[in-house]
C-alpha positions in Angstrom: -15.5 -47.2 26.2 -15.9 -50.2 28.4 -19.0 -52.1 29.6 -20.8 -50.6 32.6 -20.4 -53.1 35.5 -24.1 -52.7 36.2 -24.7 -54.7 33.1 -22.3 -57.6 33.7 -25.1 -60.0 34.5 -26.4 -59.6 30.9 -23.1 -61.2 29.7 -23.1 -64.1 32.1 -23.2 -67.5 30.3 -26.1 -69.8 31.0 -26.4 -73.5 30.5 -29.5 -74.7 28.6 -29.6 -78.5 28.7 -26.6 -79.7 26.7 -25.7 -76.3 25.3 -24.5 -73.0 26.8 -25.4 -69.5 25.6 -22.6 -67.0 26.0 -24.9 -64.2 27.3 -28.5 -63.5 28.2 -29.6 -62.0 24.9 -32.0 -64.3 23.2 -33.6 -63.5 19.8 -36.9 -65.4 20.1 -38.5 -66.9 17.1 -40.1 -64.2 14.9 -41.5 -64.0 11.4 -39.6 -62.4 8.5 -41.6 -62.8 5.3 -38.6 -64.7 4.0 -38.7 -68.2 5.4 -38.4 -71.1 2.9 -38.9 -68.7 0.0 -35.8 -66.5 0.6 -33.3 -68.6 2.5 -30.2 -66.5 1.6 -31.8 -63.3 2.8 -33.0 -65.0 5.9 -29.6 -66.5 6.7 -27.7 -63.2 6.3 -30.2 -61.3 8.4 -30.1 -63.9 11.3 -26.3 -64.0 11.0 -26.1 -60.2 11.4 -27.8 -60.5 14.7 -25.3 -63.1 15.9 -22.5 -60.7 14.8 -24.3 -58.0 16.8 -23.9 -60.1 20.0 -27.2 -62.0 20.4 -26.3 -65.2 22.3 -29.2 -67.2 20.8 -30.8 -66.5 17.4 -33.9 -68.5 16.5 -35.8 -69.0 13.2 -39.4 -68.2 12.6 -41.9 -71.1 12.8 -40.8 -74.2 10.9 -43.6 -76.2 9.3 -43.0 -79.9 10.1 -45.2 -81.3 7.3 -47.1 -80.1 4.1 -50.4 -80.4 6.0 -49.3 -77.3 7.9 -48.4 -74.4 5.7 -49.4 -70.8 6.1 -49.1 -69.0 2.8 -49.7 -66.1 2.2 -47.7 -65.9 5.4 -44.2 -67.3 4.8 -42.9 -69.8 7.3 -39.7 -71.8 7.3 -39.9 -75.5 6.8 -38.2 -78.8 7.8 -40.0 -81.2 5.4 -37.0 -82.8 3.7 -33.3 -82.8 3.0 -33.5 -79.6 0.9 -34.8 -77.8 4.0 -31.8 -79.1 5.9 -29.5 -77.5 3.4 -31.4 -74.2 3.5 -31.3 -74.2 7.3 -27.6 -74.8 7.3 -27.2 -71.4 5.5 -28.5 -69.8 8.7 -26.9 -72.0 11.3 -23.5 -71.6 9.7 -23.9 -67.8 9.8 -25.0 -67.8 13.4 -22.3 -70.2 14.6 -19.6 -68.1 12.9 -20.1 -65.5 15.6 -20.3 -67.9 18.6 -24.1 -67.8 19.0 -26.6 -70.7 19.3 -29.2 -71.3 16.7 -32.8 -72.2 17.6 -35.5 -73.8 15.4 -39.2 -73.6 16.3 -41.2 -76.6 15.1 -44.8 -75.8 14.2 -48.0 -77.4 13.3 -50.8 -74.9 12.5 -54.0 -76.9 12.9 -57.1 -74.8 12.4 -55.0 -71.7 11.7 -53.7 -73.3 8.5 -55.8 -73.6 5.3 -52.9 -75.2 3.3 -53.7 -73.1 0.2 -50.5 -74.0 -1.4 -50.2 -77.8 -0.7 -53.9 -78.5 -0.7 -53.4 -81.0 2.2 -56.2 -81.3 4.7 -55.3 -79.6 8.0 -55.6 -81.6 11.2 -56.8 -80.5 14.6 -58.3 -82.0 17.7 -61.8 -81.7 16.2 -63.4 -80.6 12.9 -62.9 -76.9 13.5 -63.5 -73.9 11.2 -60.4 -72.2 9.8 -59.4 -69.7 12.5 -58.4 -66.9 10.1 -61.6 -67.0 8.0 -60.9 -69.3 5.0 -63.8 -71.4 4.0 -62.3 -74.7 5.1 -62.5 -76.9 8.2 -60.0 -79.3 9.7 -60.3 -83.0 10.0 -60.7 -84.3 13.5 -57.6 -86.2 14.4 -58.0 -89.9 15.2 -55.3 -92.0 16.9 -53.6 -92.6 13.5 -53.4 -88.9 12.8 -51.8 -88.3 16.3 -49.3 -91.0 15.6 -48.5 -89.4 12.3 -48.1 -86.0 13.9 -45.7 -87.4 16.5 -43.7 -89.0 13.8 -43.6 -85.8 11.7 -42.5 -83.8 14.7 -39.7 -86.3 15.5 -38.4 -86.3 11.9 -38.4 -82.5 11.8 -36.5 -82.5 15.1 -33.9 -84.8 13.6 -33.7 -82.6 10.5 -33.1 -79.6 12.8 -30.3 -81.5 14.5 -28.8 -82.4 11.2 -29.0 -78.8 10.2 -26.9 -78.0 13.2 -29.5 -76.2 15.3 -28.7 -76.1 19.0 -32.2 -75.5 20.4 -35.3 -77.2 19.1 -38.8 -75.9 20.1 -42.0 -77.6 20.9 -44.5 -74.9 20.0 -47.6 -75.0 22.3 -49.1 -71.5 22.1 -50.5 -68.7 19.8 -53.6 -70.6 18.9 -51.9 -73.3 16.9 -52.6 -77.1 17.2 -50.9 -77.8 20.5 -52.5 -74.8 22.1 -55.9 -76.2 21.1 -55.2 -79.5 22.8 -54.4 -77.6 26.0 -57.5 -75.5 25.9 -60.1 -76.6 28.5 -63.0 -75.2 26.5 -62.0 -76.2 23.0 -60.7 -79.6 23.7 -63.8 -81.8 24.1 -62.2 -85.0 23.0 -63.4 -88.1 24.8 -60.2 -90.1 24.5 -56.9 -89.9 26.5 -56.1 -86.6 24.7 -59.1 -84.7 26.1 -61.0 -84.0 29.2 -58.7 -83.8 32.3 -55.7 -81.6 32.4 -53.5 -84.6 32.4 -55.1 -85.8 29.2 -55.0 -82.4 27.5 -51.3 -82.0 28.2 -50.5 -85.6 27.1 -49.6 -84.7 23.5 -47.3 -81.9 24.5 -45.6 -84.1 27.1 -45.2 -86.9 24.5 -43.6 -84.4 22.0 -41.2 -83.0 24.6 -40.1 -86.5 25.6 -39.8 -87.7 22.0 -37.9 -84.5 20.9 -35.5 -84.9 23.8 -35.0 -88.5 22.8 -34.3 -87.5 19.2 -32.0 -84.6 19.8 -31.2 -84.3 23.5 -27.7 -85.6 23.3 -26.7 -82.4 21.5 -29.6 -80.0 21.3 -31.6 -78.3 24.0 -35.4 -78.7 23.9 -37.5 -75.6 24.5 -41.2 -75.2 24.9 -43.1 -72.0 24.0 -46.0 -71.7 26.4 -48.6 -69.1 27.5 -48.6 -68.2 31.2 -52.3 -67.3 31.2 -55.4 -69.1 30.0 -57.3 -66.3 28.3 -57.0 -62.7 27.3 -58.4 -60.2 29.8 -57.7 -56.6 30.9 -54.2 -55.5 30.1 -51.8 -56.5 32.9 -54.3 -58.5 34.8 -53.7 -62.2 34.0 -56.5 -64.7 33.9 -54.4 -67.7 34.8 -57.0 -70.4 35.0 -55.3 -73.8 35.4 -52.1 -72.6 33.6 -50.0 -72.7 36.8 -51.1 -76.3 37.5 -50.5 -77.2 33.9 -47.0 -75.6 34.0 -46.1 -77.3 37.3 -47.0 -80.7 35.7 -44.5 -80.1 32.9 -42.1 -77.7 34.7 -39.0 -79.9 34.7 -39.5 -81.6 31.3 -37.9 -79.3 28.8 -34.5 -77.6 29.0 -35.9 -74.1 28.5 -39.3 -72.3 28.8 -40.2 -69.5 26.4 -43.1 -67.8 28.0 -45.6 -65.6 26.3 -49.3 -64.7 27.0 -52.8 -65.3 25.5 -53.3 -61.7 24.4 -51.2 -61.2 21.3 -52.3 -57.5 21.3 -50.2 -57.1 24.4 -47.4 -59.5 23.6 -46.9 -57.8 20.2 -48.5 -54.6 21.2 -47.7 -51.3 19.5 -46.2 -48.6 21.6 -49.4 -46.6 21.3 -51.0 -49.1 23.7 -48.2 -51.2 25.2 -45.0 -50.2 26.9 -41.7 -51.9 27.7 -41.9 -55.0 30.0 -45.6 -55.5 29.7 -45.5 -59.2 30.3 -44.1 -59.0 33.8 -47.4 -59.2 35.6 -48.0 -62.6 33.8 -44.7 -64.0 34.9 -45.2 -63.9 38.7 -45.3 -67.7 39.2 -43.1 -69.0 36.5 -39.6 -68.8 38.0 -40.9 -70.1 41.4 -42.2 -73.3 39.8 -39.4 -74.4 37.5 -35.6 -74.8 37.9 -35.2 -74.6 34.1 -34.0 -71.4 32.3 -36.8 -69.0 31.3 -37.0 -66.5 28.5 -39.7 -63.9 27.9 -40.2 -60.8 25.8 -41.2 -57.2 26.6 -39.9 -55.0 23.8 -36.8 -54.5 25.9 -34.6 -51.6 24.8 -33.3 -50.3 28.2 -30.4 -52.3 29.7 -31.5 -51.2 33.1 -34.8 -52.8 32.6 -33.1 -55.9 31.4 -30.9 -56.2 34.4 -33.9 -55.5 36.7 -35.8 -58.4 35.1 -33.0 -60.8 35.7 -32.0 -59.7 39.2 -35.6 -59.8 40.4 -36.1 -63.3 39.1 -38.7 -62.4 36.4 -36.7 -64.1 33.7 -33.2 -65.6 33.0 -32.9 -64.5 29.4 -33.8 -61.3 27.7 -36.1 -62.3 24.9 -36.5 -60.0 21.9 -37.9 -59.9 18.5 -38.6 -56.3 17.6 -35.6 -54.8 19.6 -33.3 -57.2 17.7 -34.7 -56.0 14.4 -34.4 -52.3 15.3 -30.8 -52.8 16.4 -29.1 -56.1 15.7 -26.1 -54.8 17.5 -27.9 -53.9 20.8 -25.9 -56.4 22.8 -22.6 -55.4 21.3 -23.3 -51.7 22.1 -24.2 -52.5 25.7 -21.0 -54.6 26.0 -18.9 -51.7 24.5 -20.4 -49.2 26.9 -22.1 -47.3 24.0 -25.7 -47.5 25.1 -26.5 -44.1 23.7 -25.9 -45.6 20.2 -28.7 -48.1 20.6 -31.4 -47.7 17.9 -34.4 -48.2 20.2 -37.5 -49.9 18.8 -40.4 -47.5 18.4 -43.1 -50.2 18.6 -44.7 -49.4 15.2 -44.8 -53.0 14.1 -43.8 -52.3 10.6 -41.6 -55.4 11.0 -44.7 -57.5 11.5 -46.4 -56.1 8.4 -43.8 -58.0 6.3 -45.3 -61.3 7.4 -48.8 -59.9 7.0 -48.4 -59.0 3.4 -45.8 -61.7 2.4 -42.8 -59.4 1.8 -39.3 -59.4 3.4 -39.2 -57.8 6.8 -38.4 -54.1 7.1 -37.9 -51.7 10.1 -38.6 -48.0 10.7 -35.4 -47.5 12.8 -33.2 -49.9 10.9 -33.3 -49.3 7.1 -30.8 -52.2 6.5 -33.2 -54.8 7.9 -33.9 -57.3 5.1 -31.2 -55.8 2.9 -28.2 -57.6 4.4 -27.9 -60.2 1.6 -29.6 -58.6 -1.5 -27.9 -55.2 -1.1 -25.0 -56.1 1.2 -26.0 -53.5 3.8 -24.7 -53.6 7.3 -26.5 -51.8 10.1 -23.2 -50.5 11.6 -20.9 -50.2 8.7 -21.1 -47.9 5.7 -19.2 -48.1 2.5 -16.4 -45.5 2.4 -17.1 -42.3 0.5 -16.7 -42.2 -3.2 -15.1 -38.8 -3.5 -14.3 -35.6 -1.6 -17.4 -33.7 -2.5 -19.5 -31.8 0.0 -23.2 -32.7 0.4 -26.1 -30.3 1.2 -29.1 -32.0 2.7 -32.2 -29.7 2.7 -34.7 -30.8 5.3 -34.3 -32.4 8.7 -37.2 -34.8 8.7 -36.7 -38.6 8.9 -35.3 -38.9 5.3 -32.9 -35.9 5.7 -31.7 -37.0 9.1 -30.9 -40.5 8.0 -29.2 -39.3 4.8 -27.1 -36.9 6.8 -26.2 -39.6 9.4 -25.3 -42.2 6.8 -23.4 -39.7 4.6 -21.5 -38.5 7.7 -20.6 -42.1 8.6 -19.3 -42.6 5.1 -16.9 -39.7 5.7 -18.6 -37.0 3.6 -18.6 -33.4 4.8 -22.4 -32.7 5.2 -24.5 -29.6 5.7 -28.0 -30.2 7.0 -30.3 -27.2 6.6 -33.6 -27.3 8.4 -36.2 -24.5 8.0 -37.7 -24.9 11.5 -36.3 -24.6 15.0 -35.9 -28.3 15.5 -35.1 -31.3 13.4 -37.4 -34.2 13.2 -40.0 -33.2 10.6 -43.1 -35.3 10.7 -41.9 -37.6 13.5 -41.4 -34.6 15.8 -45.0 -33.5 15.0 -46.6 -36.9 15.1 -44.8 -37.9 18.4 -46.8 -35.1 20.1 -50.1 -36.9 19.4 -51.8 -39.3 21.9 -49.8 -42.5 22.4 -47.2 -41.7 19.8 -44.4 -40.5 22.1 -42.0 -43.4 21.3 -41.9 -42.3 17.7 -39.6 -39.5 18.8 -36.8 -42.1 19.0 -36.5 -41.8 15.2 -35.3 -38.2 15.7 -33.4 -38.7 18.9 -31.2 -41.5 17.7 -30.2 -39.7 14.5 -29.7 -36.3 16.2 -27.5 -37.9 18.9 -25.4 -39.7 16.2 -25.0 -36.5 14.2 -23.9 -34.6 17.3 -20.8 -36.9 17.4 -19.8 -36.3 13.8 -17.5 -33.3 13.3 -17.9 -33.6 9.6 -21.7 -32.8 9.8 -23.0 -29.3 10.4 -26.7 -28.6 11.2 -28.2 -25.2 10.6 -31.7 -24.6 12.0 -34.2 -21.9 11.0 -32.5 -22.0 7.6 -35.1 -21.8 4.8 -33.2 -22.1 1.5 -34.2 -20.7 -1.9 -32.8 -22.0 -5.1 -30.3 -19.1 -5.1 -29.3 -20.0 -1.5 -28.6 -23.6 -2.5 -26.3 -22.4 -5.3 -24.5 -20.1 -2.9 -23.6 -23.0 -0.6 -21.4 -24.4 -3.3 -22.0 -28.0 -2.5 -21.1 -30.8 -4.9 -24.2 -32.8 -4.2 -27.6 -31.5 -3.2 -30.5 -33.7 -1.9 -33.9 -32.3 -1.2 -35.8 -33.8 1.8 -38.5 -31.2 2.3 -41.3 -33.7 2.9 -45.0 -33.4 2.0 -48.2 -31.7 3.2 -51.6 -33.2 3.9 -54.2 -32.4 1.3 -57.6 -30.9 2.0 -59.1 -32.9 -0.9 -59.8 -36.6 -1.3 -59.0 -39.1 -4.1 -62.2 -40.4 -5.7 -60.5 -43.3 -7.5 -59.6 -41.2 -10.5 -58.6 -37.7 -9.3 -58.2 -35.5 -6.3 -61.4 -33.6 -5.7 -62.5 -31.1 -3.1 -65.4 -31.8 -0.7 -66.3 -28.1 -0.4 -66.8 -25.5 -3.1 -64.5 -22.6 -3.3 -67.4 -20.2 -3.0 -68.9 -21.7 0.1 -66.4 -20.1 2.5 -66.2 -23.4 4.4 -62.8 -24.6 5.6 -61.7 -28.2 6.4 -58.9 -29.2 8.6 -55.9 -31.4 7.7 -53.6 -33.3 10.0 -51.0 -30.5 9.6 -53.5 -28.1 11.1 -54.1 -30.4 14.1 -50.4 -30.8 14.6 -49.8 -27.1 14.3 -52.3 -26.4 17.1 -55.2 -25.2 14.8 -58.0 -27.3 16.4 -61.7 -27.6 15.6 -64.4 -26.6 18.0 -67.6 -28.5 18.2 -68.8 -31.8 16.6 -66.1 -33.1 14.3 -65.8 -35.8 11.7 -62.4 -37.4 11.0 -62.5 -38.6 7.4 -59.9 -41.3 6.9 -58.7 -42.4 3.5 -55.1 -42.9 4.7 -56.1 -46.1 6.5 -53.1 -46.2 8.8 -52.7 -45.0 12.4 -53.1 -41.2 12.0 -56.9 -41.0 11.5 -57.5 -42.9 14.7 -54.9 -40.9 16.7 -56.3 -37.5 15.6 -59.9 -38.7 16.4 -58.6 -39.5 19.9 -56.9 -36.1 20.3 -60.1 -34.2 19.3 -62.2 -36.4 21.5 -59.9 -35.6 24.5 -60.7 -31.9 23.8 -64.3 -32.7 24.8 -65.9 -32.7 21.3 -68.2 -35.2 19.8 -66.3 -37.1 17.2 -67.3 -39.3 14.2 -64.7 -41.4 12.5 -65.7 -42.1 8.9 -63.9 -44.1 6.2 -64.7 -45.7 2.8 -62.9 -48.8 4.0 -64.7 -51.7 5.7 -62.6 -51.4 8.9 -61.2 -48.7 11.1 -57.6 -47.9 10.2 -57.7 -50.7 7.7 -54.0 -51.0 7.1 -53.3 -51.6 10.7 -54.5 -55.1 10.2 -51.0 -55.6 8.9 -49.4 -54.3 12.1 -51.5 -56.4 14.4 -53.3 -53.4 16.0 -56.6 -53.0 14.1 -58.7 -54.6 16.8 -57.1 -52.5 19.5 -57.5 -49.3 17.6 -61.2 -49.9 16.9 -62.0 -51.0 20.5 -60.1 -48.0 21.9 -62.1 -45.5 19.7 -65.3 -47.1 20.8 -64.3 -46.9 24.4 -63.7 -43.2 24.0 -67.2 -42.8 22.7 -66.3 -42.1 19.1 -68.9 -42.9 16.5 -67.7 -45.1 13.7 -69.0 -45.0 10.1 -67.6 -47.6 7.7 -67.7 -48.1 3.9 -68.9 -44.6 3.2 -67.1 -42.0 1.2 -67.3 -38.2 1.8 -69.0 -36.4 -1.1 -69.5 -32.9 0.2 -69.5 -30.7 3.3 -71.3 -27.4 3.7 -70.1 -26.5 7.3 -73.1 -28.1 8.9 -73.7 -31.4 7.1 -71.4 -34.0 5.7 -72.9 -36.0 2.8 -71.7 -39.6 2.6 -72.2 -42.2 0.0 -72.2 -46.0 0.6 -69.3 -47.7 -1.2 -71.6 -50.6 -2.2 -75.0 -49.2 -3.0 -74.2 -45.5 -3.6 -77.0 -44.6 -1.3 -76.3 -41.2 0.4 -76.7 -40.3 4.1 -76.0 -37.2 6.1 -74.1 -36.6 9.3 -74.5 -33.3 11.2 -71.0 -32.0 12.1 -69.4 -28.6 12.2 -65.9 -29.6 11.3 -64.1 -32.1 9.2 -60.5 -33.3 9.4 -59.4 -34.8 6.1 -56.9 -37.6 6.7 -56.6 -38.5 3.1 -53.5 -38.1 0.9 -50.4 -35.8 0.7 -48.9 -33.5 -1.8 -45.1 -33.5 -2.2 -43.4 -30.3 -1.0 -41.0 -30.3 -3.9 -41.1 -26.5 -4.7 -37.3 -26.1 -4.1 -36.5 -29.2 -6.2 -38.5 -28.0 -9.1 -37.1 -24.5 -8.8 -33.6 -25.9 -9.1 -34.5 -27.9 -12.2 -36.3 -24.9 -13.8 -33.1 -22.9 -13.3 -31.3 -25.5 -15.3 -33.9 -25.7 -18.1 -35.1 -29.0 -16.6 -31.8 -30.6 -17.3 -30.0 -31.7 -14.1 -26.8 -32.1 -16.1 -26.5 -28.3 -16.3 -26.4 -27.9 -12.6 -23.1 -27.4 -10.8 -24.0 -30.2 -8.4 -25.9 -33.5 -8.5 -29.5 -33.2 -7.5 -31.8 -35.7 -5.9 -35.0 -35.8 -3.8 -35.8 -38.3 -1.1 -38.5 -39.4 1.3 -41.9 -37.8 1.2 -40.6 -35.1 -1.1 -40.1 -37.8 -3.7 -43.1 -40.0 -2.9 -45.2 -39.7 0.3 -45.3 -42.9 2.2 -44.7 -44.3 5.8 -41.8 -43.2 8.0 -39.9 -46.4 7.4 -39.9 -45.6 3.6 -38.6 -42.2 4.3 -35.7 -43.5 6.4 -35.0 -46.2 3.8 -35.0 -43.5 1.0 -32.5 -41.4 2.9 -30.2 -44.3 3.7 -30.3 -45.6 0.1 -29.3 -42.2 -1.2 -26.4 -42.1 1.2 -25.3 -45.6 0.3 -25.4 -45.0 -3.4 -23.9 -41.6 -3.7 -20.8 -41.8 -6.0 -21.4 -45.5 -6.4 -22.2 -47.1 -9.7 -25.7 -48.6 -9.5 -27.2 -50.8 -12.3 -30.7 -49.4 -12.4 -31.8 -52.5 -14.4 -30.6 -54.9 -11.7 -30.5 -52.9 -8.5 -30.5 -55.8 -6.1 -29.8 -59.6 -5.9 -32.8 -61.8 -6.4 -33.2 -64.6 -3.8 -35.4 -67.3 -5.3 -35.2 -70.9 -6.2 -32.7 -71.2 -9.1 -33.5 -73.9 -11.5 -30.0 -73.8 -12.9 -28.6 -73.2 -16.4 -29.9 -74.8 -19.5 -28.1 -77.1 -21.9 -29.7 -77.9 -25.2 -33.0 -76.4 -24.0 -33.2 -78.7 -20.9 -32.8 -77.5 -17.4 -29.9 -79.1 -15.5 -31.3 -81.1 -12.6 -28.7 -80.4 -10.0 -27.6 -76.9 -10.9 
């Protein structure tokens, strides 16, 4: 295949100050949960994107000084020479594939509590910590501003020494420089406050000083919000942003444009679709002659081309699409657009930063595993034998196992009991706002259709006897899990209705099967992720009164990690759904739900006629257990290897099921040391000699 000429513009080089990018694919700075803590993992992951064709590959935010650190959130850093060496791991990997490397310099201000370094955070005034820690910043005086400028310049010089090609001045996302720009927050009475000229002074000084430090070899970029405050989606409140932008329009070599509302910029697909930032970009290109990059969760090459040709942007910025498919540019260039693993907008990638763990992805199970497991998103290890593999279950785990096994070269039989593959993603994608989750199925189904060594059999429910009759050498069970009608009280699963009452409760499986409640309904959510809110919305759309209740202190509590909790709660409130927090369901008699306060134990009643229990799941491992029973619980007596994967093994999120299926496929017929299953990226203090650690090991 060859590249479609319609997409030629995406591969046109573009000069950015003193450097030139080979194409228009620009991986903007994004967090990874790796940063300065896991530099080898970080470098290999970024290098993989360069191998996949991204013309520019940037870091996450780089702290410029110990008075700006963000743990538990893991940033990169450019504090000293050690950081230069760590950064070179990345830039060398990126440059090896002809891409440019970008470094985003960062000072957190009131968003940093500096819990690790215990340094006092600086900001334009003495401000409360913006993320709720019981600390305030010190109001910056002239000496502090001089220090900041020096720290920024030194970090820029370190970035240059580390062989970065683009160096950022980071003036958005609520960090220090954004506060200086803010006409409400910045009440300083000196030359850095008051008028727009004064409020932009520090940013202008940093641009000039950064260009002076690195501009002979590195481009200088500015990350900047095109609107002044968050408003209704798609309707910018520009304020004085255009005037501010015009004042600085020609100063940097590149503008990286985002917006004030992070819930849109990083919006999940349930609420935000591709290209959502376009309404905010209407003035940007008309004001500056410098290259512009912006994001929009772009997965369609046609949308990318349209954005460039219509003058919305010069470069296709991406974080999440580059995570879901590091080889997205290469696939477009090769004319293989059907092979793109499209981002589903679930923000599982973002959760890594939220909970301080390495980045992961629902669509791309190799994300974060490039260094520590040696996984490549497009290359599989060759098969370890000539055995035939039977995969039972065509949900996300089974589909990924079959796809990856097929790519290794195994002969694979995939048996699915229903009329369609997809399992839980097929069912969940039919719920309100969840349509893009179907991409999990579509990508794998399309890939399998091109593999002559993989056969798919639908409406094929298999018994243990049937499995033996297939005569496979390896059998993997991926039969998923079912939602429970009980709840977990902290010690055990317990019903909320008595067996003798004759009262039924609904589960998410009932709702997705089309068995729907009639009348006032309570959604009881102990799962804490997206499904409780989605089901509440579905039932509300049927015209019923809905109460959402949870023992947690927030709606869809875990979505705080995917940057959607505020949006979920406000959406449910807009729909008129009543919300009850911090109360656990004790009993239900068909007319009244009895709830107990999680703190006081005090009980209260809610009159409803139906309850949907979004609690926990039970593994559907009947077939797996039957096969073991037939071998006296000794898998060694079976004529095939036996494994279970995904929710059948341990119910979890879709990303975990995909990972489980991929891992099984990678490790089949491969010796794996279960005691040391992966490489450990951490600071190595070196070997010891006579009981003392070597200083330079």
